[in-house]
C-alpha positions in Angstrom: -156.3 146.3 -14.1 -153.2 146.5 -16.7 -151.1 145.7 -13.6 -153.2 142.6 -12.6 -152.8 141.2 -16.2 -149.0 141.8 -16.3 -148.8 140.1 -12.7 -150.9 137.3 -14.5 -148.8 137.0 -17.5 -145.5 137.1 -15.0 -147.3 134.3 -13.5 -147.7 132.2 -16.6 -144.5 133.0 -17.9 -143.0 131.5 -14.6 -145.4 128.6 -15.1 -144.3 128.0 -18.7 -140.7 128.4 -17.7 -140.9 125.7 -15.0 -142.7 123.2 -17.4 -140.0 123.6 -20.1 -137.2 123.3 -17.4 -139.1 120.1 -16.3 -140.3 118.7 -19.7 -138.1 120.5 -22.4 -135.8 117.3 -22.8 -138.5 115.7 -24.4 -138.6 118.7 -26.8 -134.8 118.3 -27.3 -135.4 114.6 -28.3 -137.4 116.0 -31.2 -135.6 119.4 -32.0 -131.8 118.7 -30.8 -131.0 122.3 -31.5 -133.5 123.3 -28.6 -130.8 121.9 -26.2 -129.0 125.4 -26.2 -132.0 127.1 -24.4 -133.1 124.0 -22.2 -129.6 123.2 -21.1 -129.1 127.1 -19.3 -132.8 126.8 -18.2 -131.9 123.6 -16.6 -128.9 124.9 -14.6 -130.9 127.9 -13.6 -133.9 125.9 -12.4 -131.7 123.3 -10.5 -129.1 126.1 -9.2 -132.5 128.3 -7.8 -133.5 124.7 -5.9 -130.0 123.8 -4.7 -129.0 127.2 -3.5 -132.6 128.1 -2.3 -132.6 131.3 -4.4 -135.8 133.3 -5.4 -136.1 133.4 -9.2 -136.4 137.2 -10.2 -139.8 136.6 -11.6 -141.3 135.9 -8.4 -140.7 139.4 -6.5 -141.5 140.9 -10.1 -145.2 139.4 -10.1 -145.4 140.5 -6.1 -144.6 144.2 -7.3 -147.1 144.4 -10.0 -149.8 142.5 -7.7 -149.2 145.4 -5.1 -149.0 147.9 -7.7 -152.6 146.6 -8.9 -153.9 146.9 -5.4 -153.8 143.2 -4.6 -151.4 141.7 -2.2 -148.1 139.9 -3.0 -146.8 136.9 -1.4 -143.8 135.7 0.4 -141.4 133.3 -0.6 -141.1 131.8 -4.2 -143.1 130.8 -6.7 -143.2 127.4 -6.1 -143.7 127.7 -2.5 -146.8 130.0 -3.3 -148.3 128.0 -5.9 -147.0 124.3 -6.0 -146.1 123.1 -2.8 -149.7 123.7 -1.4 -150.7 121.3 -3.7 -147.5 119.0 -3.5 -146.0 119.5 0.0 -149.2 120.8 2.2 -146.5 121.3 5.2 -144.4 123.7 3.2 -141.0 123.8 1.4 -137.9 123.2 3.5 -134.5 123.1 2.1 -134.6 119.2 1.9 -137.3 119.3 -0.2 -136.0 121.8 -2.4 -132.4 119.6 -2.9 -134.8 116.8 -3.9 -136.4 119.4 -6.4 -133.3 120.2 -7.7 -132.2 116.5 -8.2 -135.6 115.5 -9.9 -135.0 118.7 -12.4 -131.6 116.9 -13.4 -132.9 113.4 -13.2 -135.9 114.2 -15.5 -133.6 115.8 -18.0 -131.0 113.4 -17.8 -132.8 110.8 -19.5 -133.7 112.6 -22.8 -129.9 113.7 -23.2 -129.0 110.0 -22.5 -131.2 109.2 -25.3 -129.9 111.8 -27.7 -126.4 111.2 -27.1 -127.3 107.5 -27.6 -128.9 108.3 -31.0 -125.9 110.6 -31.9 -123.5 107.7 -31.5 -125.5 105.5 -33.4 -125.4 107.7 -36.1 -121.7 108.0 -36.3 
């Protein structure tokens, strides 16, 4: 039972990280110092998509699920949990490139606003 709880905790951490990567720029507008955490997270998230890497949280979750007597899954977190909802046909390298670009574009807007705000103060 504890392995299953740990696997679910890793799943929630993974989801929280993805949400932070995607929407953390909005938090940076409120708390600019958060950029020191958010920018590396964005770089990591975009790199995983552009280079078709597997996030280390995915194999960790799979190992915990197997240790709990359940089944793991192949592919990455996004492929297993999000793509069936968003892209039922499956994750392709082209879609991954688009996802990486979306990560960068979504976060470009808040950082541009932050830069503009900073310049106006000077």
